[in-house]
N, C-alpha and C positions, 0 to 999 in steps of 0.2 A: 126789678121787673122780671117775670117768668116768661121768657121767650121761647117758641118752638118754631124751628126751622125746617121746612120741607126740602130735601136736596142737600147735597153736600160737594156742589162743584166749587169753583174759584170763589163766587161771589158769596155763597152760603158760608163757605169755610172763613173767608175773611170776616163776615158779620158775625158770626159766631165767636170767633176769635176775639174781636173787638169787644163784643157784649161781655164775654167771659172775663176778659182783662179789667173791665169796669166793675166787676162783681156781681154781674146779672146771673140769674139762673138760666141756663141754656140747654135745650134739648135738639139735637139733630137728628132728623129721621131719613133714612135712605133704604132702598130695597137691597142695595149692593154693599155689603160689609166693607170691602176693599176701599170704598171711597172714603171711609173715615180716616184712612192712612193721610190724607191731605191735612187733617187737624194737627196742630202743633203738639208736641209731648206734653207741654204745659197746659192744654186744654183741660179745665175742670168740670166741663158741662157732662151731660149725658147723650150717648148715642143709642139710637134704637133701629134695629133692622126692621123694615116693614113698608107697607103701601100706606100712605097718608091720604088716600081716598077710601080706606076701610075703617068705618066708624068703630068696629070693635077694637082694632089694632090702635086706634087713636085713643080709646078710652083706656085700654091697659096702659098706653104710654102716658096717660095723664093730663091729655090736652084739657080736660075740663078745668083744670086749674091754672092755665096759662093766661097770661095777660095780652100776649100778642102772638100771632101766627104768620109767618112769612112763607109764601110758596115760591121756590127759587129754582125749579127744574127748567129744563129746556121745552118742555111740553105745555104750551098754552092751556089747552083743554084740562089738563091734569091739575095745573095750577089753579084755574078758575073752579074746577069741581072742589078740590081739597079746601079752597078758600072759603067757598060757600058751605061746606060741611062745618068747618071751624067756626064761622060767623052764625049760622042759623041753627046748627044741631046743638053745638057746644057753648054757644054764647060768648065766644072769645071777643073782647073789647076791640082790639085793634088788629085788623087783618090786611095784609098787603100781599099782592102777587104780581110777579113778574108775567109781562106779556111781550112777546117778541113781535107779534105782528100789529103794527101801529093802528090799523083800523079797528082792531078788536078793543083797544084801551078804552075808547068811549062806550062801546057796547058794555063792557064789563062794569063800568062805571054805573050804567042804568040798572044793573043787577044789584047794585049798593056794595060793589067791591072796590077797593082802592086798588087801582091797577097802574103800574109804572111800566111803561115801555122803554128799555134801555137804548133802543134805536133812536126813539123820540129825544130822549134826554141828551144823548151824546150830539144828535143833529143840532138841537138848541144850544148847546155849550159850544160846538164849532162855530156856529152862526154869530153868537154872541162874541166870541173871539176875533173873527173877521171883522166886526163891526167896531171894534176897539180902536 
């Protein structure tokens, strides 16, 4: 799989590392180059400094050949915008975006985006543990 990850925070870094260790092709994009310091020295993927809502930057980074795009910044609107660009402009098959504001999760799904709210995932996990 050729995965393109927007953002290089903790979750993005962990995901990029896991995918890279499994032999997938991984590109991580972030506007702040120092964020790539979170990646382990063994990371064999690509890093791209840039804005993942800029179509020209995405084209130069090779998004058109990606199988998956995952938007993992802290900004719901930027995640949704970049996810829509990946899906509708570049035709990326699997697009996932993180959404912090739980009410937006359902709205973004109506836009055809696979949105995951970590707040809702964690709340459901804790509820399940309470019910065990």
